[in-house]
RODO-2510 file (C-alpha; in nm, 4 decimals, decimal comma):
residues 372
     n   res          X          Y          Z
     1     x     0,9766    -4,1341    -2,5587
     2     x     1,2141    -3,9565    -2,3254
     3     x     1,4369    -3,6546    -2,2930
     4     x     1,7696    -3,7572    -2,1498
     5     x     1,8659    -3,3925    -2,1036
     6     x     1,6167    -3,3783    -1,8160
     7     x     1,7540    -3,6962    -1,6577
     8     x     2,0840    -3,5761    -1,5127
     9     x     1,9573    -3,5680    -1,1525
    10     x     1,7542    -3,8925    -1,1574
    11     x     1,9871    -4,0788    -1,3967
    12     x     1,7338    -4,3312    -1,5223
    13     x     1,8874    -4,3537    -1,8681
    14     x     2,1925    -4,5660    -1,9520
    15     x     2,3287    -4,2649    -2,1413
    16     x     2,3230    -4,0487    -1,8274
    17     x     2,4694    -4,2818    -1,5663
    18     x     2,8290    -4,3284    -1,6900
    19     x     2,8746    -3,9588    -1,7671
    20     x     2,7388    -3,8612    -1,4250
    21     x     2,9736    -4,1080    -1,2582
    22     x     3,2759    -3,9694    -1,4417
    23     x     3,1895    -3,6028    -1,3825
    24     x     3,1151    -3,6180    -1,0097
    25     x     3,3186    -3,9162    -0,8914
    26     x     3,6331    -3,9205    -1,1067
    27     x     3,7097    -3,6090    -1,3115
    28     x     3,5616    -3,3194    -1,1082
    29     x     3,5988    -3,0761    -1,4020
    30     x     3,5965    -2,7030    -1,3482
    31     x     3,4020    -2,6318    -1,6697
    32     x     3,1412    -2,8459    -1,8494
    33     x     3,0377    -2,7309    -2,1982
    34     x     2,7217    -2,8739    -2,3568
    35     x     2,6502    -2,7987    -2,7260
    36     x     2,2863    -2,7759    -2,8361
    37     x     2,1148    -2,6626    -3,1559
    38     x     1,7936    -2,4707    -3,0895
    39     x     1,9182    -2,1150    -3,1102
    40     x     1,6589    -1,8348    -3,1099
    41     x     1,5228    -1,7489    -3,4536
    42     x     1,7183    -1,4860    -3,6475
    43     x     2,0276    -1,5283    -3,4313
    44     x     2,3334    -1,7445    -3,4863
    45     x     2,4004    -1,8734    -3,1356
    46     x     2,2856    -1,8325    -2,7761
    47     x     2,5621    -1,7851    -2,5185
    48     x     2,5640    -1,7190    -2,1435
    49     x     2,4916    -1,5067    -1,9419
    50     x     2,1564    -1,6755    -1,8933
    51     x     1,8173    -1,5197    -1,8271
    52     x     1,6811    -1,4759    -1,4750
    53     x     1,6110    -1,6314    -1,2325
    54     x     1,9136    -1,8055    -1,0861
    55     x     1,8688    -2,0808    -0,8275
    56     x     1,9754    -1,9416    -0,4862
    57     x     2,1362    -2,2747    -0,3928
    58     x     2,4027    -2,2119    -0,6578
    59     x     2,7225    -2,0497    -0,5296
    60     x     2,7560    -1,6933    -0,6691
    61     x     3,1044    -1,7891    -0,7829
    62     x     2,9415    -2,0316    -1,0256
    63     x     2,7012    -1,7705    -1,1599
    64     x     2,9727    -1,5113    -1,2145
    65     x     3,2023    -1,7777    -1,3585
    66     x     2,9357    -1,8728    -1,6122
    67     x     2,9004    -1,5054    -1,7052
    68     x     3,2776    -1,4742    -1,7455
    69     x     3,2997    -1,7716    -1,9811
    70     x     3,0005    -1,6559    -2,1841
    71     x     3,1465    -1,3078    -2,2222
    72     x     3,4769    -1,4542    -2,3413
    73     x     3,2923    -1,6554    -2,6049
    74     x     3,0949    -1,3528    -2,7242
    75     x     3,4111    -1,1426    -2,7389
    76     x     3,5948    -1,4004    -2,9490
    77     x     3,3048    -1,4152    -3,1945
    78     x     3,2836    -1,0377    -3,2176
    79     x     3,6566    -1,0052    -3,2901
    80     x     3,6305    -1,2787    -3,5559
    81     x     3,3393    -1,0883    -3,7179
    82     x     3,0828    -1,3557    -3,6367
    83     x     2,7550    -1,1694    -3,5678
    84     x     2,4398    -1,3018    -3,4078
    85     x     2,5566    -1,4087    -3,0599
    86     x     2,2722    -1,3402    -2,8170
    87     x     2,2599    -1,3767    -2,4377
    88     x     2,0170    -1,3230    -2,1518
    89     x     1,7100    -1,4761    -2,3178
    90     x     1,4924    -1,7877    -2,2722
    91     x     1,7364    -2,0179    -2,0893
    92     x     1,7767    -1,9751    -1,7131
    93     x     1,9930    -2,1043    -1,4264
    94     x     1,7005    -2,2135    -1,2098
    95     x     1,6347    -2,5776    -1,2849
    96     x     1,8277    -2,8896    -1,1874
    97     x     1,8499    -3,1861    -1,4224
    98     x     2,0278    -3,0803    -1,7410
    99     x     2,3813    -3,1719    -1,8381
   100     x     2,4868    -2,8077    -1,7989
   101     x     2,2691    -2,7304    -1,4925
   102     x     2,3635    -3,0164    -1,2587
   103     x     2,7292    -2,8982    -1,2610
   104     x     2,6158    -2,5698    -1,1005
   105     x     2,5224    -2,7595    -0,7846
   106     x     2,8666    -2,9243    -0,7863
   107     x     3,0531    -2,5902    -0,7919
   108     x     3,1314    -2,6316    -1,1616
   109     x     3,0821    -2,3898    -1,4498
   110     x     2,8059    -2,5275    -1,6722
   111     x     2,7977    -2,3794    -2,0215
   112     x     2,5176    -2,4197    -2,2730
   113     x     2,5196    -2,2860    -2,6261
   114     x     2,2226    -2,3146    -2,8598
   115     x     2,3289    -2,2872    -3,2223
   116     x     2,0867    -2,1963    -3,4997
   117     x     2,0382    -2,3758    -3,8321
   118     x     2,0231    -2,7344    -3,7020
   119     x     1,9809    -2,8809    -4,0497
   120     x     2,2013    -2,9724    -4,3470
   121     x     1,9615    -2,7882    -4,5799
   122     x     2,0738    -2,4349    -4,6799
   123     x     1,8327    -2,1504    -4,6237
   124     x     1,8234    -1,7849    -4,7190
   125     x     1,6958    -1,5287    -4,4687
   126     x     1,5787    -1,2133    -4,6464
   127     x     1,7206    -0,9127    -4,4553
   128     x     1,3921    -0,7315    -4,5188
   129     x     1,2210    -0,9886    -4,2932
   130     x     1,4496    -0,9329    -3,9951
   131     x     1,2307    -0,8872    -3,6848
   132     x     1,2657    -0,5921    -3,4514
   133     x     1,3122    -0,8263    -3,1521
   134     x     1,4734    -1,1685    -3,1048
   135     x     1,4799    -1,4163    -2,8195
   136     x     1,1286    -1,3618    -2,6933
   137     x     0,9285    -1,6633    -2,5828
   138     x     0,6390    -1,7693    -2,3669
   139     x     0,8074    -1,5900    -2,0761
   140     x     0,8284    -1,2672    -2,2758
   141     x     1,1449    -1,0637    -2,3010
   142     x     1,3681    -1,0498    -2,6045
   143     x     1,6249    -0,8027    -2,7357
   144     x     1,6103    -0,5413    -3,0131
   145     x     1,7953    -0,6124    -3,3349
   146     x     1,9253    -0,2597    -3,3911
   147     x     2,2499    -0,3099    -3,1965
   148     x     2,1443    -0,1121    -2,8887
   149     x     2,1203    -0,4049    -2,6445
   150     x     2,4117    -0,5095    -2,4243
   151     x     2,3212    -0,8774    -2,4668
   152     x     2,2843    -0,8508    -2,8460
   153     x     2,5355    -0,5875    -2,9561
   154     x     2,6271    -0,7453    -3,2912
   155     x     2,3012    -0,8494    -3,4640
   156     x     2,2931    -1,0914    -3,7531
   157     x     2,1481    -0,9256    -4,0630
   158     x     2,0271    -1,2387    -4,2391
   159     x     2,1393    -1,3793    -4,5726
   160     x     2,2578    -1,7269    -4,6674
   161     x     2,2754    -1,9878    -4,3900
   162     x     2,4520    -2,3220    -4,4373
   163     x     2,5517    -2,6179    -4,2200
   164     x     2,9110    -2,4935    -4,2041
   165     x     2,7932    -2,1842    -4,0143
   166     x     2,6776    -2,3522    -3,6902
   167     x     2,9849    -2,5745    -3,7049
   168     x     3,2073    -2,2661    -3,7177
   169     x     3,0240    -2,1059    -3,4251
   170     x     3,0536    -2,4207    -3,2136
   171     x     3,4248    -2,4534    -3,2877
   172     x     3,4807    -2,0876    -3,2033
   173     x     3,2863    -2,1262    -2,8788
   174     x     3,4886    -2,4327    -2,7843
   175     x     3,8184    -2,2593    -2,8539
   176     x     3,7112    -1,9606    -2,6432
   177     x     3,6358    -2,1911    -2,3492
   178     x     3,9676    -2,3734    -2,3862
   179     x     4,1617    -2,0461    -2,4101
   180     x     3,9996    -1,9011    -2,0981
   181     x     4,0429    -2,2283    -1,9085
   182     x     4,4122    -2,2348    -1,9994
   183     x     4,4796    -1,8694    -1,9237
   184     x     4,3057    -1,8840    -1,5843
   185     x     4,3918    -2,2416    -1,4890
   186     x     4,5009    -2,1661    -1,1325
   187     x     4,2001    -1,9421    -1,0748
   188     x     3,9527    -2,2113    -1,1855
   189     x     4,1217    -2,4705    -0,9659
   190     x     4,1216    -2,2400    -0,6651
   191     x     3,7607    -2,1346    -0,7241
   192     x     3,6211    -2,4883    -0,7251
   193     x     3,8168    -2,5624    -0,4076
   194     x     3,6957    -2,2431    -0,2387
   195     x     3,3322    -2,2996    -0,3308
   196     x     3,3527    -2,6528    -0,1924
   197     x     3,5113    -2,5183     0,1247
   198     x     3,2314    -2,2622     0,1568
   199     x     2,9723    -2,5391     0,1213
   200     x     3,1334    -2,7433     0,3984
   201     x     3,1418    -2,4426     0,6308
   202     x     2,7754    -2,3653     0,5590
   203     x     2,6798    -2,7211     0,6459
   204     x     2,8748    -2,7094     0,9702
   205     x     2,6670    -2,4079     1,0757
   206     x     2,3434    -2,5987     1,0138
   207     x     2,0057    -2,4959     0,8729
   208     x     2,0044    -2,7685     0,7655
   209     x     2,2759    -2,9686     0,9358
   210     x     2,1725    -3,2969     0,7754
   211     x     1,8959    -3,4988     0,6146
   212     x     1,7950    -3,8298     0,7696
   213     x     1,6387    -4,1244     0,5847
   214     x     1,4909    -4,3709     0,8365
   215     x     1,4807    -4,7424     0,7465
   216     x     1,1079    -4,7748     0,8216
   217     x     0,9638    -4,6754     0,4830
   218     x     0,6445    -4,7791     0,3040
   219     x     0,8752    -4,8946     0,0250
   220     x     1,2314    -4,9625     0,1479
   221     x     1,3553    -5,0209    -0,2061
   222     x     1,2662    -4,6656    -0,3106
   223     x     1,4595    -4,5289    -0,0126
   224     x     1,7635    -4,7301    -0,1193
   225     x     1,7200    -4,6055    -0,4756
   226     x     1,7136    -4,2455    -0,3504
   227     x     2,0388    -4,2994    -0,1618
   228     x     2,2044    -4,4517    -0,4679
   229     x     2,0891    -4,1611    -0,6863
   230     x     2,2636    -3,9241    -0,4463
   231     x     2,5734    -4,1437    -0,4375
   232     x     2,5944    -4,1486    -0,8171
   233     x     2,5902    -3,7683    -0,8054
   234     x     2,8937    -3,7660    -0,5764
   235     x     2,7042    -3,7046    -0,2507
   236     x     2,8579    -3,8431     0,0692
   237     x     2,6158    -4,0631     0,2664
   238     x     2,6578    -4,2490     0,5945
   239     x     2,4605    -4,5302     0,7580
   240     x     2,4414    -4,5603     1,1355
   241     x     2,5113    -4,8817     1,3259
   242     x     2,3156    -4,7943     1,6397
   243     x     2,0209    -4,5720     1,7390
   244     x     2,0749    -4,1976     1,7781
   245     x     1,8691    -3,8907     1,8555
   246     x     1,8312    -3,5878     1,6287
   247     x     1,6073    -3,3112     1,7555
   248     x     1,3197    -3,4775     1,9379
   249     x     1,3277    -3,7971     1,7314
   250     x     1,5160    -4,1206     1,7955
   251     x     1,6265    -4,3054     1,4827
   252     x     1,7015    -4,6767     1,4578
   253     x     2,0160    -4,8440     1,3352
   254     x     2,0282    -4,8650     0,9589
   255     x     1,9224    -4,5016     0,9218
   256     x     2,0983    -4,3065     0,6475
   257     x     2,2477    -3,9664     0,7331
   258     x     2,3326    -3,7111     0,4635
   259     x     2,5418    -3,4362     0,6193
   260     x     2,5314    -3,0985     0,4474
   261     x     2,8899    -3,0278     0,5550
   262     x     3,0227    -3,1469     0,2204
   263     x     3,1435    -2,9882    -0,1012
   264     x     2,8287    -3,0765    -0,2951
   265     x     2,5946    -2,9274    -0,0351
   266     x     2,4047    -2,7235    -0,3004
   267     x     2,3146    -3,0484    -0,4782
   268     x     2,1983    -3,2135    -0,1556
   269     x     1,9775    -2,9231    -0,0510
   270     x     1,8345    -2,8672    -0,3977
   271     x     1,7315    -3,2309    -0,4435
   272     x     1,5941    -3,2899    -0,0942
   273     x     1,4126    -2,9597    -0,0290
   274     x     1,1022    -2,8557    -0,2208
   275     x     1,1292    -2,5904    -0,4908
   276     x     0,9584    -2,2521    -0,4666
   277     x     0,9793    -2,0686    -0,7965
   278     x     0,9977    -1,6903    -0,7419
   279     x     0,6866    -1,4864    -0,8121
   280     x     0,8064    -1,2894    -1,1149
   281     x     0,5671    -1,0608    -1,3017
   282     x     0,6241    -0,8090    -1,5808
   283     x     0,3682    -0,5781    -1,4187
   284     x     0,2397    -0,5656    -1,0582
   285     x    -0,0997    -0,7104    -1,1531
   286     x     0,0167    -0,9206    -1,4455
   287     x     0,0255    -1,2997    -1,4642
   288     x     0,3167    -1,4803    -1,2974
   289     x     0,6048    -1,5776    -1,5228
   290     x     0,6216    -1,9545    -1,5846
   291     x     0,9504    -2,1403    -1,5357
   292     x     1,1621    -2,1930    -1,8459
   293     x     1,1866    -2,5656    -1,7751
   294     x     1,0837    -2,8297    -1,5219
   295     x     0,9417    -2,6792    -1,2045
   296     x     1,0302    -2,9439    -0,9454
   297     x     1,2778    -3,2239    -0,8784
   298     x     1,2362    -3,2967    -0,5068
   299     x     1,3413    -3,6606    -0,4711
   300     x     1,1457    -3,7388    -0,1506
   301     x     0,8237    -3,6196    -0,3176
   302     x     0,8883    -3,7879    -0,6517
   303     x     0,9866    -4,1194    -0,4960
   304     x     0,7573    -4,1283    -0,1931
   305     x     1,0449    -4,1503     0,0542
   306     x     1,0369    -4,0047     0,4046
   307     x     1,3374    -3,7733     0,4471
   308     x     1,3666    -3,5636     0,7629
   309     x     1,5388    -3,2245     0,7507
   310     x     1,7457    -3,1707     1,0675
   311     x     1,8328    -2,8076     1,1349
   312     x     2,0906    -2,8360     1,4159
   313     x     2,3870    -3,0612     1,4895
   314     x     2,3591    -3,4041     1,6489
   315     x     2,5943    -3,6930     1,7219
   316     x     2,5824    -4,0288     1,5487
   317     x     2,8049    -4,3252     1,4698
   318     x     2,8022    -4,3667     1,0932
   319     x     2,9987    -4,5467     0,8247
   320     x     3,0400    -4,4238     0,4669
   321     x     2,8083    -4,5792     0,2102
   322     x     2,9435    -4,6734    -0,1308
   323     x     2,6253    -4,8267    -0,2697
   324     x     2,3156    -4,8844    -0,0601
   325     x     2,2127    -5,2498    -0,0663
   326     x     1,8624    -5,3253    -0,1884
   327     x     1,6387    -5,5174     0,0535
   328     x     1,6197    -5,8888    -0,0169
   329     x     1,3076    -5,9801    -0,2147
   330     x     1,0618    -6,2288    -0,0768
   331     x     0,6996    -6,3383    -0,0870
   332     x     0,4260    -6,4248     0,1582
   333     x     0,1723    -6,7053     0,1413
   334     x     0,1516    -7,0079    -0,0866
   335     x     0,3074    -6,9449    -0,4308
   336     x     0,1410    -7,2494    -0,5902
   337     x    -0,1548    -7,0407    -0,7091
   338     x     0,0249    -6,7225    -0,8089
   339     x     0,1629    -6,3911    -0,6942
   340     x     0,0161    -6,0481    -0,6260
   341     x     0,2314    -5,7492    -0,7261
   342     x     0,1674    -5,3955    -0,6080
   343     x     0,1181    -5,1304    -0,8741
   344     x     0,2299    -4,8593    -0,6305
   345     x     0,6037    -4,9189    -0,6577
   346     x     0,8449    -4,8869    -0,9468
   347     x     0,9819    -5,2315    -0,8621
   348     x     0,6346    -5,3829    -0,8995
   349     x     0,5946    -5,2351    -1,2464
   350     x     0,9438    -5,3464    -1,3459
   351     x     0,8511    -5,7002    -1,2419
   352     x     0,5306    -5,6805    -1,4465
   353     x     0,7176    -5,5711    -1,7595
   354     x     0,9818    -5,8405    -1,7211
   355     x     0,7199    -6,1115    -1,6709
   356     x     0,5298    -5,9946    -1,9779
   357     x     0,8514    -5,9912    -2,1784
   358     x     0,9153    -6,3496    -2,0662
   359     x     0,5720    -6,4549    -2,1906
   360     x     0,3981    -6,4956    -1,8556
   361     x     0,0279    -6,4269    -1,8157
   362     x    -0,0738    -6,1444    -1,5833
   363     x    -0,4054    -5,9938    -1,4774
   364     x    -0,5000    -5,6601    -1,3265
   365     x    -0,7703    -5,6318    -1,0623
   366     x    -1,0734    -5,4118    -1,1228
   367     x    -1,1491    -5,3588    -0,7539
   368     x    -0,9591    -5,3612    -0,4235
   369     x    -0,8396    -5,7035    -0,3171
   370     x    -1,0107    -5,6844     0,0202
   371     x    -1,3448    -5,6664    -0,1654
   372     x    -1,2834    -5,9778    -0,3729
***
């Protein structure tokens, strides 16, 4: 099994890759709206603003833009007498990897709605069973259902629920986004430009100035794969043609350089630095709050690739990379007897699966080869 809504940073799935390419290499939209259907129980729809925490790599213009769009959606539903729109619960702006979260790191407004009643089967909710709180989860929280909460001012009272109801809420949400996008067209266009400009200026100041991927890796193919993942996400990458020095280290030709002086700097930093989830507790001595979703997505750690973080500026002679070329495959020794494939690399396991699919016979060792 898989969850392709956690794949939008790694892009392993064929469903993810073409959409990622279009979003971050062709269209560059200002707003990305992703419809989902797991709304909190006894509500009609979840809308932004999201719950805390927000990832500090995200430009504050994105966070406030998300809040603006969510408020416009809630207002439209309130005026149309559509109760049950709840905000500020469960879903956060911390993690990277969802269709609506990856846009944040590209200076785009990512909108998620979670609509209730994801079934064609009608259901009746007895108003007498309405809970006092909605939207609570394993992280706690939740809002009262008596109309006194700013993020749930128009509670749903229960009653008959049919498939047409979530459809109506999703259409209304979509129209609210389109109306706001149209009314503030110039503002959205300027904002995405300004946030990109801010990212470039931050990178020019350093801390970090760049990330460097040396060619001498335990698995060169994984390093190339990392570069191509970044390229698919619209990140600018260069490869040097001669040795250079950064800090106290000299790097060979063929080294990849990822400057942070680029519009998608938040994406670069978030994928190449390790994550440190904030220590959030409901009480001083209480247990720490768990993340809403995945806790880490650091590519160098996940892929076993050495990536050096360079804090200050340095000079190098680099050429833009479109797609990093995979190293040429080869083998050592006499192939008449057979081949040995490493289980440590993704490429080795891909080869195993393809050979099995082709009907070849394979064996797995039960002890290290140097002991055989």
